[in-house]
C-alpha positions in Angstrom: 46.1 52.5 126.0 47.7 49.3 124.8 45.7 46.7 122.9 45.8 43.3 124.6 44.4 39.8 124.0 42.0 40.5 126.9 40.8 43.8 125.3 40.3 42.2 121.9 38.5 39.2 123.4 36.2 41.5 125.4 35.3 43.7 122.5 34.7 40.7 120.3 32.5 39.0 122.8 30.5 42.2 123.5 30.1 43.6 120.0 31.4 41.5 117.1 31.1 37.8 117.9 33.5 37.0 115.1 35.1 33.5 115.5 38.8 34.1 115.9 41.3 31.3 116.4 43.4 31.4 119.5 46.6 31.8 117.5 45.2 34.8 115.7 44.0 36.5 118.9 47.6 36.3 120.1 48.9 38.0 116.9 46.3 40.8 116.8 47.7 42.9 119.7 51.1 43.2 117.9 49.5 44.4 114.7 47.0 46.7 116.3 49.6 48.3 118.6 51.8 49.0 115.6 48.8 50.6 113.8 48.0 52.6 117.0 51.6 53.8 117.2 51.6 54.9 113.6 48.4 56.8 114.1 49.7 58.5 117.2 52.9 59.5 115.5 50.9 61.1 112.7 48.6 63.2 114.9 50.5 66.4 114.3 50.5 65.9 110.5 46.9 64.5 110.1 44.4 66.6 112.0 40.8 65.6 112.9 39.3 67.5 109.9 41.1 65.6 107.2 39.5 62.9 105.2 40.5 59.4 106.6 41.6 58.4 103.1 44.4 61.0 103.4 46.0 58.9 106.2 47.9 56.8 103.7 49.2 59.8 101.8 50.3 61.5 105.1 52.0 58.2 106.2 54.0 58.1 102.9 55.1 61.7 103.3 56.3 61.1 106.8 58.3 58.0 105.8 60.2 59.8 103.0 
């Protein structure tokens, strides 16, 4: 799954209704896809049963 302007707009219209400027909506897919890529890369090191707060610690250990 790739985050797109269309998916962000659809989710926002259906659930959030947060006013987002057109320029910002264009930037969000880049940032969200980078975050998604990082989360996917850490799947083997950060299993489902870990505390979400551990994500940052795991991320730093993978970068080193």
